[in-house]
PADREN-755071 format. One record per atom (N, C-alpha, C): x, y, z. Coordinates in steps of 0.02 Angstrom, whole numbers, padded with zeros to 5 digits, always signed. Example, Ala and Ser with C-alpha at 12.3 -4.5 7.8 and 13.67 -1.06 7.14 Angstrom:
# residues 2
+00660-00284+00390
+00615-00225+00390
+00660-00165+00390
+00642-00112+00354
+00684-00053+00357
+00645+00002+00394
# end
This chain:
# residues 273
+00156+01733+00723
+00128+01704+00662
+00183+01702+00609
+00189+01645+00575
+00237+01636+00520
+00199+01626+00455
+00224+01656+00401
+00191+01651+00336
+00243+01632+00284
+00229+01580+00245
+00275+01555+00194
+00235+01546+00129
+00263+01568+00074
+00232+01558+00008
+00281+01521-00037
+00257+01468-00068
+00301+01427-00111
+00266+01415-00178
+00307+01409-00230
+00283+01390-00296
+00324+01332-00321
+00290+01280-00344
+00323+01219-00367
+00304+01206-00439
+00355+01195-00482
+00343+01178-00552
+00366+01106-00564
+00324+01067-00598
+00344+00998-00613
+00317+00977-00681
+00349+00926-00709
+00331+00900-00774
+00307+00829-00766
+00249+00814-00795
+00221+00746-00792
+00215+00716-00861
+00206+00650-00862
+00201+00614-00925
+00139+00570-00924
+00105+00567-00980
+00049+00521-00989
+00069+00469-01040
+00072+00405-01019
+00096+00353-01064
+00040+00332-01112
-00015+00305-01085
-00071+00284-01127
-00049+00236-01180
-00073+00247-01242
-00055+00205-01299
-00005+00240-01345
+00027+00293-01318
+00072+00332-01360
+00144+00325-01336
+00190+00347-01378
+00260+00349-01359
+00276+00418-01331
+00286+00422-01266
+00299+00487-01235
+00369+00513-01252
+00410+00472-01284
+00477+00494-01302
+00477+00538-01364
+00424+00534-01405
+00424+00570-01467
+00366+00619-01474
+00316+00617-01428
+00257+00659-01436
+00252+00706-01376
+00260+00771-01389
+00257+00819-01334
+00187+00829-01307
+00135+00807-01345
+00067+00816-01319
+00052+00769-01261
+00098+00723-01246
+00089+00679-01189
+00119+00709-01125
+00149+00768-01130
+00175+00802-01071
+00119+00839-01035
+00125+00844-00969
+00079+00885-00930
+00121+00925-00880
+00099+00985-00866
+00139+01030-00826
+00099+01049-00764
+00128+01041-00706
+00095+01053-00643
+00128+01112-00607
+00088+01161-00589
+00111+01218-00551
+00073+01219-00485
+00108+01216-00429
+00077+01215-00363
+00093+01279-00325
+00041+01312-00301
+00049+01372-00259
+00032+01353-00188
+00077+01363-00142
+00068+01340-00073
+00078+01398-00024
+00029+01407+00020
+00033+01458+00072
+00030+01425+00140
+00081+01435+00181
+00085+01406+00247
+00076+01461+00300
+00032+01449+00347
+00021+01497+00401
+00025+01459+00467
+00072+01478+00510
+00079+01448+00576
+00052+01498+00628
+00006+01476+00668
-00025+01519+00719
-00008+01491+00788
+00009+01534+00834
+00026+01519+00904
+00096+01489+00907
+00105+01430+00876
+00171+01398+00878
+00174+01349+00820
+00232+01343+00789
+00238+01300+00731
+00220+01227+00747
+00229+01206+00810
+00213+01138+00829
+00145+01130+00861
+00107+01184+00866
+00043+01181+00900
-00016+01190+00853
-00014+01242+00812
-00071+01254+00768
-00044+01276+00700
-00068+01245+00648
-00037+01255+00583
-00091+01249+00529
-00093+01297+00484
-00140+01296+00429
-00100+01297+00364
-00127+01266+00313
-00095+01268+00248
-00148+01272+00194
-00139+01317+00147
-00183+01323+00089
-00141+01312+00027
-00162+01266-00014
-00123+01248-00073
-00168+01246-00134
-00145+01277-00187
-00181+01275-00250
-00137+01243-00302
-00164+01193-00338
-00127+01160-00391
-00162+01172-00458
-00125+01190-00509
-00153+01200-00575
-00116+01154-00623
-00153+01111-00657
-00123+01063-00703
-00134+01088-00774
-00080+01109-00807
-00084+01134-00875
-00063+01079-00924
-00099+01073-00979
-00082+01025-01031
-00057+01062-01092
-00020+01024-01134
+00010+01056-01192
-00043+01082-01241
-00101+01048-01245
-00152+01070-01292
-00222+01070-01262
-00230+01047-01199
-00297+01036-01173
-00306+01070-01105
-00327+01132-01105
-00352+01164-01044
-00312+01154-00981
-00348+01153-00924
-00316+01147-00860
-00363+01115-00810
-00334+01092-00754
-00372+01062-00699
-00352+01097-00635
-00400+01131-00602
-00386+01170-00542
-00410+01134-00480
-00373+01141-00426
-00395+01111-00363
-00364+01147-00304
-00401+01150-00249
-00376+01181-00187
-00368+01127-00134
-00313+01130-00098
-00300+01085-00042
-00295+01126+00022
-00340+01113+00070
-00339+01147+00134
-00313+01098+00186
-00265+01120+00227
-00233+01076+00275
-00232+01108+00344
-00253+01069+00393
-00253+01092+00463
-00212+01043+00504
-00170+01069+00548
-00126+01026+00588
-00122+01053+00659
-00130+01010+00708
-00125+01030+00777
-00086+00977+00815
-00035+00998+00853
+00007+00952+00891
+00001+00968+00966
-00038+00928+01001
-00049+00939+01072
-00035+00873+01109
+00007+00878+01160
+00023+00819+01201
+00049+00761+01159
+00093+00777+01111
+00125+00725+01070
+00075+00683+01031
+00017+00711+01015
-00034+00677+00975
-00056+00723+00918
-00017+00728+00865
-00035+00772+00809
-00101+00750+00777
-00144+00798+00765
-00206+00787+00729
-00204+00827+00665
-00225+00797+00609
-00223+00832+00546
-00286+00820+00505
-00304+00870+00466
-00363+00867+00423
-00347+00899+00356
-00360+00862+00302
-00348+00888+00235
-00413+00885+00194
-00427+00937+00158
-00485+00940+00113
-00461+00960+00044
-00480+00920-00006
-00465+00937-00076
-00531+00957-00109
-00534+01017-00135
-00595+01044-00166
-00581+01058-00239
-00617+01023-00283
-00609+01034-00354
-00667+01074-00382
-00728+01050-00370
-00788+01087-00389
-00841+01074-00336
-00874+01126-00314
-00929+01119-00266
-00988+01159-00293
-01038+01123-00318
-01099+01154-00344
-01157+01120-00311
-01200+01158-00278
-01254+01128-00239
-01322+01146-00269
-01362+01095-00281
-01432+01104-00301
-01475+01072-00247
-01522+01109-00220
-01561+01085-00163
-01604+01025-00181
-01624+01020-00244
-01669+00965-00264
-01633+00909-00301
-01568+00917-00310
-01531+00867-00349
-01465+00852-00314
-01466+00806-00267
-01405+00789-00231
-01361+00742-00273
-01298+00740-00256
-01252+00695-00290
-01235+00718-00360
-01230+00783-00370
-01214+00811-00436
-01144+00787-00457
-01137+00768-00519
-01075+00737-00544
-01015+00784-00537
-01026+00850-00542
-00970+00897-00540
-00949+00915-00469
-00982+00889-00419
-00960+00900-00350
-00905+00850-00334
-00842+00872-00342
-00785+00828-00335
-00741+00853-00278
-00731+00810-00229
-00689+00830-00172
-00664+00767-00137
-00614+00776-00095
-00586+00721-00055
-00569+00747+00014
-00565+00701+00062
-00550+00721+00132
-00506+00668+00165
-00464+00692+00209
-00421+00649+00249
-00418+00676+00320
-00428+00632+00368
-00424+00651+00438
-00383+00597+00475
-00337+00619+00516
-00292+00571+00548
-00267+00594+00615
-00242+00546+00653
-00214+00559+00720
-00152+00516+00729
-00098+00548+00751
-00036+00512+00766
-00024+00514+00842
+00012+00465+00866
+00029+00463+00936
+00100+00438+00946
+00138+00472+00989
+00207+00453+01004
+00212+00436+01078
+00248+00381+01093
+00253+00356+01162
+00182+00349+01191
+00140+00315+01152
+00069+00309+01168
+00058+00271+01233
+00006+00292+01269
-00015+00259+01332
+00042+00256+01383
+00090+00303+01377
+00145+00305+01424
+00199+00254+01411
+00196+00219+01354
+00245+00167+01337
+00296+00198+01289
+00359+00199+01309
+00411+00228+01268
+00420+00189+01203
+00426+00227+01147
+00437+00199+01080
+00377+00161+01052
+00318+00171+01080
+00257+00143+01052
+00221+00200+01015
+00218+00195+00949
+00189+00246+00907
+00131+00218+00866
+00084+00261+00849
+00027+00238+00810
+00004+00293+00763
-00034+00273+00713
-00067+00318+00667
-00135+00289+00649
-00186+00329+00653
-00253+00311+00630
-00277+00362+00580
-00307+00338+00524
-00324+00385+00470
-00386+00361+00433
-00425+00411+00410
-00484+00398+00368
-00478+00440+00305
-00490+00409+00247
-00488+00443+00183
-00551+00429+00143
-00575+00479+00108
-00632+00469+00064
-00627+00517+00005
-00646+00494-00054
-00645+00535-00115
-00708+00520-00155
-00742+00572-00178
-00803+00564-00216
-00788+00537-00287
-00839+00507-00318
-00830+00482-00387
-00809+00538-00435
-00769+00520-00483
-00746+00562-00538
-00696+00616-00517
-00678+00619-00453
-00626+00666-00432
-00559+00645-00463
-00519+00694-00481
-00453+00685-00513
-00457+00662-00585
-00517+00653-00613
-00524+00635-00683
-00537+00697-00725
-00536+00689-00791
-00545+00746-00836
-00580+00722-00899
-00601+00771-00940
-00635+00753-01002
-00590+00713-01049
-00526+00729-01050
-00477+00689-01086
-00431+00656-01035
-00421+00590-01038
-00380+00555-00987
-00310+00584-00978
-00282+00615-01030
-00215+00642-01022
-00214+00700-00972
-00272+00730-00960
-00275+00788-00916
-00290+00770-00844
-00294+00706-00827
-00311+00688-00759
-00252+00699-00711
-00264+00689-00647
-00213+00702-00596
-00170+00639-00588
-00123+00630-00634
-00082+00570-00634
-00014+00586-00665
+00031+00538-00657
+00098+00542-00688
+00120+00471-00705
+00143+00462-00765
+00166+00396-00788
+00109+00345-00782
+00048+00367-00794
-00012+00325-00790
-00024+00295-00721
-00002+00332-00670
-00015+00313-00600
-00048+00372-00564
-00102+00359-00525
-00135+00414-00489
-00087+00447-00440
-00089+00513-00436
-00045+00550-00391
-00075+00557-00322
-00141+00560-00316
-00172+00574-00251
-00177+00510-00209
-00204+00456-00237
-00214+00393-00200
-00212+00335-00249
-00181+00279-00231
-00177+00222-00278
-00245+00195-00301
-00297+00201-00259
-00363+00175-00278
-00394+00219-00332
-00378+00282-00334
-00407+00327-00383
-00458+00373-00351
-00522+00354-00357
-00577+00393-00328
-00634+00346-00312
-00690+00374-00287
-00749+00335-00272
-00735+00282-00218
-00706+00303-00162
-00687+00254-00110
-00690+00286-00041
-00692+00242+00009
-00681+00260+00079
-00629+00211+00107
-00586+00236+00151
-00532+00195+00177
-00517+00214+00249
-00506+00163+00290
-00481+00174+00358
-00417+00132+00365
-00369+00158+00402
-00306+00122+00412
-00278+00137+00481
-00241+00089+00505
-00207+00096+00569
-00138+00067+00566
-00090+00101+00596
-00020+00079+00596
+00007+00083+00667
+00036+00029+00692
+00068+00028+00757
+00141+00009+00748
+00184+00042+00787
+00255+00027+00785
+00284+00029+00855
+00323-00022+00871
+00353-00025+00938
+00425-00048+00932
+00470-00012+00966
+00542-00028+00965
+00567-00039+01036
+00606-00092+01044
+00638-00106+01108
+00708-00131+01094
+00757-00093+01118
+00827-00107+01104
+00837-00110+01028
+00861-00165+01001
+00873-00169+00929
+00816-00203+00892
+00763-00219+00926
+00706-00251+00893
+00653-00198+00875
+00625-00206+00816
+00573-00160+00792
+00515-00202+00766
+00454-00187+00789
+00394-00223+00769
+00342-00174+00742
+00308-00193+00689
+00257-00150+00659
+00198-00191+00635
+00140-00159+00637
+00078-00191+00614
+00036-00138+00579
+00015-00153+00518
-00027-00106+00480
-00089-00142+00454
-00146-00109+00460
-00209-00136+00435
-00246-00084+00396
-00270-00102+00336
-00310-00057+00294
-00376-00091+00277
-00429-00052+00275
-00494-00077+00251
-00525-00024+00206
-00539-00043+00144
-00565+00004+00095
-00629-00023+00064
-00673+00023+00047
-00735+00008+00010
-00738+00053-00051
-00749+00024-00109
-00753+00064-00170
-00799+00030-00220
-00816+00067-00273
-00861+00041-00325
-00824+00029-00390
-00826-00033-00414
-00794-00050-00478
-00844-00042-00535
-00817-00037-00595
-00859-00034-00655
-00877-00104-00678
-00941-00117-00695
-00960-00184-00719
-00925-00204-00783
-00908-00155-00826
-00875-00169-00889
-00834-00109-00909
-00795-00116-00962
-00754-00061-00987
-00797-00004-01014
-00859-00019-01032
-00903+00033-01059
-00935+00075-01005
-00935+00052-00943
-00964+00089-00887
-00911+00134-00854
-00934+00187-00822
-00890+00231-00784
-00927+00257-00723
-00916+00225-00666
-00947+00246-00604
-00902+00292-00562
-00843+00310-00589
-00804+00361-00558
-00742+00340-00521
-00725+00275-00519
-00665+00253-00483
-00602+00261-00526
-00607+00242-00589
-00550+00243-00634
-00540+00313-00663
-00488+00348-00639
-00477+00417-00662
-00450+00420-00733
-00434+00363-00762
-00408+00362-00830
-00463+00355-00883
-00525+00352-00861
-00582+00352-00907
-00606+00424-00917
-00632+00438-00976
-00653+00505-00993
-00710+00528-00948
-00706+00591-00927
-00758+00621-00885
-00822+00634-00925
-00818+00630-00991
-00877+00637-01033
-00923+00576-01028
-00894+00519-01010
-00933+00457-01004
-00949+00445-00930
-01012+00454-00912
-01033+00444-00842
-01101+00410-00842
-01119+00382-00785
-01181+00344-00780
-01240+00389-00762
-01230+00434-00714
-01285+00476-00691
-01260+00547-00678
-01298+00596-00699
-01280+00666-00686
-01293+00684-00613
-01346+00656-00584
-01364+00668-00515
-01369+00601-00478
-01368+00604-00412
-01375+00543-00372
-01312+00504-00364
-01254+00534-00379
-01190+00499-00371
-01170+00498-00298
-01142+00442-00276
-01119+00435-00207
-01058+00391-00203
-01020+00398-00150
-00959+00359-00141
-00976+00285-00135
-00942+00243-00174
-00953+00172-00173
-01001+00147-00226
-01025+00191-00269
-01072+00169-00321
-01037+00123-00370
-01077+00081-00403
-01049+00030-00447
-01052-00037-00412
-01005-00081-00428
-01001-00146-00394
-00966-00136-00327
-01003-00140-00273
-00973-00128-00207
-00921-00181-00192
-00860-00158-00179
-00803-00202-00168
-00768-00183-00104
-00748-00233-00066
-00711-00223-00003
-00640-00249-00011
-00593-00211+00016
-00523-00230+00013
-00495-00228+00084
-00468-00284+00107
-00435-00288+00171
-00361-00303+00162
-00320-00269+00201
-00247-00277+00194
-00217-00278+00264
-00173-00327+00276
-00139-00334+00341
-00066-00347+00329
-00024-00309+00363
+00049-00315+00354
+00082-00313+00423
+00117-00367+00440
+00153-00371+00504
+00227-00386+00493
+00270-00352+00533
+00342-00361+00524
+00378-00358+00591
+00432-00396+00595
+00477-00392+00653
+00548-00392+00626
+00589-00348+00653
+00656-00340+00626
+00707-00332+00682
+00768-00352+00666
+00824-00343+00712
+00874-00297+00679
+00890-00241+00711
+00933-00190+00683
+01006-00210+00689
+01041-00214+00632
+01111-00232+00631
+01156-00171+00632
+01138-00120+00593
+01179-00059+00587
+01132+00002+00586
+01127+00039+00641
+01082+00097+00644
+01099+00151+00593
+01163+00158+00574
+01183+00211+00528
+01149+00204+00461
+01143+00143+00436
+01111+00130+00371
+01042+00098+00378
+01018+00094+00439
+00955+00060+00453
+00956-00011+00424
+01014-00044+00427
+01022-00112+00402
+00993-00160+00453
+00948-00204+00429
+00913-00248+00475
+00895-00314+00443
+00888-00365+00486
+00857-00428+00466
+00783-00423+00480
+00742-00441+00432
+00670-00429+00439
+00630-00490+00417
+00580-00506+00458
+00531-00559+00443
+00463-00526+00439
+00426-00539+00384
+00362-00506+00376
+00311-00551+00342
+00248-00532+00349
+00193-00567+00317
+00140-00518+00294
+00112-00530+00235
+00061-00486+00205
+00001-00528+00185
-00058-00504+00202
-00120-00537+00181
-00165-00484+00148
-00187-00497+00088
-00230-00451+00050
-00291-00489+00025
-00351-00460+00036
-00412-00494+00014
-00460-00443-00015
-00481-00454-00077
-00530-00412-00112
-00592-00454-00126
-00650-00428-00109
-00712-00468-00117
-00770-00423-00137
-00815-00452-00177
-00879-00421-00196
-00928-00477-00212
-00985-00459-00241
-01037-00507-00254
-01017-00560-00305
-00964-00548-00343
-00943-00595-00394
-00887-00643-00372
-00861-00633-00312
-00810-00678-00288
-00761-00646-00241
-00708-00683-00226
-00658-00661-00178
-00589-00677-00206
-00544-00629-00199
-00475-00638-00221
-00429-00627-00162
-00393-00679-00142
-00350-00677-00083
-00279-00692-00103
-00232-00653-00077
-00162-00667-00089
-00123-00656-00024
-00072-00696-00015
-00031-00692+00045
+00043-00698+00026
+00085-00668+00067
+00157-00668+00052
+00196-00666+00117
+00247-00708+00122
+00294-00708+00177
+00362-00683+00151
+00394-00641+00191
+00458-00614+00170
+00509-00622+00226
+00571-00631+00206
+00627-00633+00253
+00689-00611+00216
+00726-00565+00245
+00785-00543+00210
+00824-00489+00247
+00876-00466+00214
+00918-00413+00239
+00896-00348+00206
+00880-00299+00246
+00848-00239+00219
+00882-00175+00244
+00884-00124+00200
+00907-00058+00219
+00854-00008+00197
+00868+00057+00201
+00818+00108+00187
+00829+00143+00121
+00860+00108+00074
+00872+00139+00009
+00807+00145-00031
+00760+00099-00019
+00699+00098-00059
+00642+00070-00017
+00583+00101-00023
+00523+00077+00010
+00473+00051-00042
+00446-00008-00031
+00394-00037-00075
+00328-00036-00038
+00275-00016-00075
+00208-00011-00045
+00161-00060-00080
+00125-00099-00039
+00078-00148-00067
+00006-00136-00043
-00005-00083-00003
-00069-00075+00031
-00122-00040-00013
-00133-00067-00072
-00186-00043-00116
-00206-00098-00163
# end
């Protein structure tokens, strides 16, 4: 059995409508306590317990626990993450607003189905409404006005799959995401997706559920094929295509993009949200 304890200190900024260059009250301080426990073998069974405390210059704190389980058997790692912020149960009142948690479950595969260099990842994510938000928006779980946990924020379910196959100098990848979440009908409403809205403003104290609000579906598809020119710098010629579609009862928004160029690994851009 191996045991590791780590402490991480970081500084965050809340932009909002203020100048973060001159006002220290826009700073937020994050302290993470992480405990790693490996049982049997570091590559076979692995547990992780992590506590994060978000301190603000003038406004309280936000506590959360992250539980992580990892198992690697037959080159197919399985992982499970649970984020617990508040769990309060009332037998006669389900969907209590203060019950805030998130979950992630995934499976990876290497040399899948006996095919060399064929890798895959399948994952499911869900976060309850109002998770990562706070009574004052500056205290939420974000940095530079961007969510730290997930680009969607909260109040969503998501499934995704990624396949990658390499043969000689050719590399091919395909990624698909499908998300369901609830949007706010107006700026005055708060159904729990937008973590930058005050936690004091909510629609219902009880009966909250994932996807409440305007039910919206988001589909994302990304396919790429590349030819490796220089393995040392991962320099490659790459051809890709992206299709993104968001739809609800009020309409559909579709965007597509084709890309071709010379690429290296200095920077990764993400569009899957």
